[in-house]
TIFI-79516 format. One record per residue (C-alpha): z, y, x; residue number from 0. Coordinates in steps of 0.2 Angstrom, whole numbers, plus 5000, padded with zeros to 4 digits. Layout:
BEGIN
Z  Y  X  NUM
...
This chain:
BEGIN
5003  5000  5001  0
4995  5018  5009  1
5009  5033  5005  2
5006  5048  5006  3
5016  5063  5015  4
5015  5081  5013  5
5020  5086  5028  6
5017  5103  5027  7
5012  5117  5015  8
5008  5135  5014  9
5004  5148  5001  10
5001  5167  5001  11
4994  5182  5001  12
4989  5190  5017  13
4983  5210  5022  14
4967  5203  5030  15
4951  5195  5021  16
4943  5179  5022  17
4930  5184  5033  18
4942  5193  5045  19
4952  5175  5042  20
4938  5164  5047  21
4935  5175  5060  22
4948  5165  5070  23
4948  5149  5060  24
4927  5148  5065  25
4934  5153  5084  26
4939  5140  5095  27
4941  5150  5107  28
4954  5160  5096  29
4962  5142  5089  30
4963  5139  5109  31
4975  5156  5111  32
4982  5154  5091  33
4987  5134  5090  34
5001  5132  5100  35
5000  5115  5114  36
4980  5115  5106  37
4973  5112  5124  38
4954  5109  5121  39
4941  5108  5109  40
4926  5094  5111  41
4912  5089  5103  42
4907  5076  5099  43
4888  5077  5093  44
4886  5089  5110  45
4886  5106  5097  46
4896  5123  5101  47
4909  5128  5093  48
4901  5119  5077  49
4910  5120  5055  50
4899  5108  5049  51
4904  5095  5035  52
4902  5077  5045  53
4903  5088  5062  54
4918  5076  5073  55
4925  5080  5088  56
4944  5078  5098  57
4956  5091  5098  58
4966  5090  5113  59
4985  5095  5111  60
4987  5092  5132  61
4985  5076  5135  62
4985  5067  5117  63
4968  5068  5113  64
4965  5068  5092  65
4949  5061  5083  66
4942  5072  5069  67
4930  5076  5057  68
4929  5088  5049  69
4922  5086  5030  70
4917  5102  5021  71
4918  5118  5027  72
4910  5134  5015  73
4910  5148  5025  74
4925  5161  5025  75
4933  5148  5009  76
4939  5134  5016  77
4941  5119  5026  78
4946  5104  5028  79
4950  5092  5044  80
4953  5071  5048  81
4962  5069  5062  82
4965  5050  5065  83
4982  5046  5074  84
4991  5031  5077  85
5003  5035  5064  86
4988  5033  5054  87
4977  5051  5044  88
4982  5067  5042  89
4972  5077  5030  90
4973  5097  5031  91
4964  5107  5021  92
4965  5127  5022  93
4956  5134  5008  94
4957  5156  5008  95
4952  5164  4989  96
4950  5183  4989  97
4962  5195  4980  98
4957  5214  4981  99
4956  5219  5002  100
4970  5204  5005  101
4966  5185  5005  102
4978  5172  4995  103
4979  5159  5007  104
4983  5141  5006  105
4984  5129  5020  106
4990  5108  5014  107
4991  5093  5027  108
4995  5078  5022  109
5001  5063  5032  110
4990  5044  5022  111
5000  5028  5032  112
5001  5009  5029  113
5018  5010  5036  114
5036  5013  5030  115
5042  5017  5047  116
5030  5029  5052  117
5032  5037  5034  118
5052  5038  5037  119
5049  5045  5055  120
5035  5059  5051  121
5047  5063  5037  122
5061  5067  5048  123
5047  5078  5058  124
5044  5089  5044  125
5058  5104  5049  126
5047  5105  5067  127
5031  5102  5058  128
5035  5117  5048  129
5041  5126  5062  130
5026  5124  5071  131
5011  5128  5057  132
5021  5143  5052  133
5022  5154  5069  134
5001  5146  5071  135
5003  5155  5053  136
5011  5171  5060  137
5002  5172  5077  138
4983  5173  5064  139
4991  5187  5052  140
4996  5197  5065  141
4980  5196  5077  142
């Protein structure tokens, strides 16, 4: 039986337009500066800075490579990623809705796993994961 655990959920209005937000989301350089521990982005198809559904790559967090696939992308609005980790599959959704001169931002990261032990271990990691994601969002808001 597959178990699903919500690791992170963020929903807020921020004082940036969707295009301003996606300037960061769409830039490998900005992501490498803004996401703690992310040290490299490598595309498996040889593309550079690609943001299309089906794009596969490796995100490196220090020495740890994480296979990643963009499963959905809508310019300046939405990106969904699937990451394969030893614990299971992480699915992250980043959605932006324009609200006058601001944006409503929703981010969700879920872990899908077949292991009850993994589920329990990651449930204990949620406070640390939230702290790290919130710090990344503060950097985005202030960039």
